[in-house]
N, C-alpha and C positions, 0 to 999 in steps of 0.2 A: 644672189637673188634667185628665186625659183622661177623656172620658165612658165610662162602663161601662153595659152593658145592665141590670145590677141596681142601678145608682145608688150603688154603694159604691166609695169610693176605695181604691186599693192603698197599700201601705206606701211605694212609690216616689212616688206622688202626694202623699202627706202629707209626705214628706221634701222634695220640691220646693217645696211651699207653705211649709213651715217656713223654708227657705232664703230665700225671697222676703221673708217677714215679718221675718226677722232683719236683712235688708238695707234694709228700708223706710225707716228714718230717714235713712240715708246717701243713698239714691236720691232722696228728696224734697228734701233739702237741696241736693244736687248739681243737680237739675233747677231748683230755685228760683234758685240762684246763677247757673247758666248763662243763665237767662232775664233776669237782672238784677232779679229781684223781691226786695224785702225781705220780712220775715216778715208784716208787715201786708198788703201788696199780695197776696202769695200766698194768705193766708187769705181775703181778699175774693174772689179769683178762684176758689179751691177751694170756698168756701162754708162755711168753718169759722172760728171765733174764732181770732185770731192766738195767743192764749195756749195754746190747745189744740194748735195746730200746733207751737209751740215745745216743748211737753211731749212731743209725738211725736218731734220731731227729736232731742231730748236724752234720749230713752228714759225719761223720767219718767212718761209716760202711754202708753196704748195706744189706738188708734182703735177706735171702735165699727164695726160692719159697714157702717153707712151712711157714716161718714167714710172708711173704708177704700175704699169704692167711689168716693167723690169724689176721694180721693188717687190712685187708679189712673187715673181719667179725666185728672187733671192730668198724671200721668207719661206717659200715652200721647198727650196732645195736643201739638201743635207750636207 
């Protein structure tokens, strides 16, 4: 989201964030598979229980803000 002087997100910011969140399970799985990580290894690297990671990838569960931050770090790391 882009920064605003008043700290309020625009509708466009919210739509962009929603699109990313909707794609998160596929993005995480694709990054994990590209790196050759199984679900347990990726969970250890990310810092989350592998069952929680599996629930996120299969859209059974949704990450907490803390987990979301760790997932984004994983996605942005090389």
